[in-house]
N, C-alpha and C positions, 0 to 999 in steps of 0.2 A: 223832082217836082217843085221844091221850094225855090228853085232858081227863077221860076217864071211867075212868082206871086206878086201881088200888087204892093207898091210902096206908098207909105203915108209919111210925109215930112212936115206937115203943118199942124200946130196945136189947135188951130181953128177948125180942123176937120171934124165933121159931125160925129163920126164914129169914135174919134178920140174923146170928144166931149161926152158922148154917151157912156163910154167905158169908165171915164173918170167919175161921172155922176153916180155910178153904182157903188161907190164907197159910202154913200149915204143911204140909210134905210128907206127914206121916203121915195127915193127913185127906184130902189130895188122892189119896193111894194107896188108902185104904180106901173112899172114896166114888166114886172114878172121875170126879171133877169138878175144875175149875180156874177161876181168875178171869182175865178179860181186861178191861183198863181203857182207855177212850177209844174214840171212834168209828172211828178209823183201824185200830186193832188188831182191834177187833170185826169190822170189815168183812173184814180179811185172814183171820180165822178162818172166817168164813162163806164166803168165796171158796174156801177149802180144804175146804169141806164138813164142818166141825165143827158139831155140833148145839148150838144156843143153847137153854139151859134156862130161865134167868131173866134179867131185865134190870132194873137199878136206875137211876132217873133223878133227878137233883137237882131238887127240887120247884120252886124259883124259876127254873129254867132251861127250863121247859117251853115258854115262849113264844118261845124263841130259835131254834127249828127246829134243835136240835142233834142230833136223831135222824134219820139218813138213812133214806130210804124202804126201802132194802134190809133194814135192821135191823128196822124195824117189820113188814115183810112176812114176816120169818123167825120170828116168835113170836106166839103168841096174846095177846090183850089182857089176859087174866087172869094172865099171867106177867110183866107189866110193873108195876113198883112205883115210886111216888113216895116219895122219902125226903128228909130234911133234911140239912144239911151235917154235923151231928154224927154221924149214922149213916153218912154217906158216908165220913167219916174213920175210923170204926170198921171198915168193910169194907176200905178201901184200905190199902196198906202204903207209900204215898208221902206226902211232906210236903204236897203240893198236889194233892189228888185231882182226877181228871177228873170231868166231870158225868155220865158214863156208866160203869157197871161191870156186867159180864155174868158169868154162870156158864155155862160150857160143859161138855159131856161129853167125857171123854177118848176117844181111839180105842184099839182093841186094839193092843198092841205089834207092831211089824213083825217078821215071822219069815222071810218070803220075800225073799231077797236077790238082786237083779239087779245085779251089779257093773258099774260104768261104767269108762271108760278111766282116770278119776281119782276116787279115793275118799279120804275123810279119816277118820283114826282119832284120837280124843281120849282120853287116859288121865289120870284124876285132875285134870281141870280143875274146880276147886272154886269158883272165883269166878263167880257167876251172870252178872255183867256181862261178864266175859271170854268165857264160853261163848256167850252170846247174840250178842256181836259177832263171834265166830269163825264161828258158823253163818251170820250175815249176809254176811260176806266170802266164805265158801265158796260159798254159793248165788249170790252176785253173779258168781262166776267159773264158774258152771254146774257146780260140784261138788255134786251133790245128795244123794249117799250119805254120811251122817256116822255113824260108829260111836262110841258113848260108853261108856267103861268107868270106873266109879267117879267119874263126873262129877256136877256139880250137876244137880238135877232140871230137865229141860227145860220142865216146866210151872210152874216158879218164876216168879212175876210179873216179877222182875228179868231173868230170861233172856228172857222174852217181849218186854219193853220194849227190851232191848239188841239183840235180833235184829230189831227193827222188824217183827215178825210173820213173819220168815223161817222160824222153826221150824215154822210151819204148812204150809209148802210143801216143806220138805226131807224126805228119807227118813231118819228118825232110828232107829238100831238100838242095842241094848244088848248089844254083843258084846266079848269080850276078844280079845287077840291069839291066844290059844290056840284060841278059837272060829274065828277067821278062817284060821288055819293049816290047818284041815281042808279048806279050799277051794283051797289054794295050787296044787296040781298041776292039778286039774280046770279052774280058772279062769285059769291062768297068772298068778298074782298075784306082783307085785314089791313088797316092803315097803321103803319109803324113810324113813330117819330122818335127823335133823340132828345134827351134832356139831361143836363149834368145832375139833376135832382131825382132822376128816375130810380126806382128801387131795383130794377132788373138790369144786370150787366148784359151787354150784347152777347157775350159768350154763353150765357144761360138761356138765351132765347130759344124757344121750342117752336119750330115751324111745321105746320100740318100740310101735307101734299094735297089734301082735299080743298084747301083754301088757295086763294091767289093774293099775293102780298104786294103792298105798295109802300116802298120806303120813301119817307117824306123828307125833303131837304129844303132848308130855308135860306134866306138872304145871308151873305157873307158876314155881316156885322150884327144883324138883328134877329136872325133865325126865321122861323115860320111866323106868319101872322097868328095872333092869339086865337082868332076864330078858326083858323085851319088846324092849329095845334090841338084845339079842343075836340076835333073830329077824330083824332087818332084812337085806335083801340088798344095799342100797346106803346109804352114809352120805354126806351132803353138808354143806357148810358155807356160811355166809353171811359174807362178809368185811365187817367194819365198822371204823370208827375205833377204834383201840386204847384211846382215852380213854373209850370207852363199854363198859361191862361186857358187855352183851348186849342183844338186841332182846327186847321182850316177846312173849308167845305170839301175840297178835293181829297185831302187825306182821309177824312172821316168817311166819305162816300166810297172810296176805294176799299178801305178796310171792311166796311159793312157789306158791300155787294158781293165781295169774294167770300166772306164768311157765311153770308146767308145762302149763297149758291152752294157752298160746301154742305151746309145743313140739309138743303133740299135734295142733294144727290145721295145722301146716306140711305 
């Protein structure tokens, strides 16, 4: 099938320009499209029912059977393009591009919230690598609802790579603490924040299955906004070696989501 696909050889080609532009958030937002690089991540997006729009394949890799059958069957032949390594680098934002790069259509933003026993709220997590890895850890612990307020764009290619495709399977919302407070009474929400000055160690935290819990995670350097922190019902601390200033956001989140899920399963 791939032997008869179209070839693009010019960097002035409109489709190449389109794909390259998707490395910027403003174009992802305006066009409703995003990039996914590599067969594993493309397959994760397809499994999550994202729509594959265009596929670029490195020309000299066609004979290596690098395109899984599921990918080929998910797109018509006239939407698959053979390109050279120079054009591949123009599209990709990595130093060593993968042989496959795809354009996918975004989904409509989630608006219907079904709170789980444990939910994660991320505020001002600006580093794409951190956000992607946090989503990966949360989903690994079966914390599938993730609320992002003033965070890096979840369709940033760095977020997608760091999440190992987890962002395709998580329920990502763009809500502030003020938005979530509207559900507090109706959903029996308990907001849990971390503080090195909290009296309660996270291991002593008692979780009630009749409640739904929101673990609050703040900016890598500054933590939660003060007004958000003041909305928490419970503050917990993680005791660490005093020679270490603090845990990074990913380490703290991973530790807490797995421990909280363990408590909820008892």
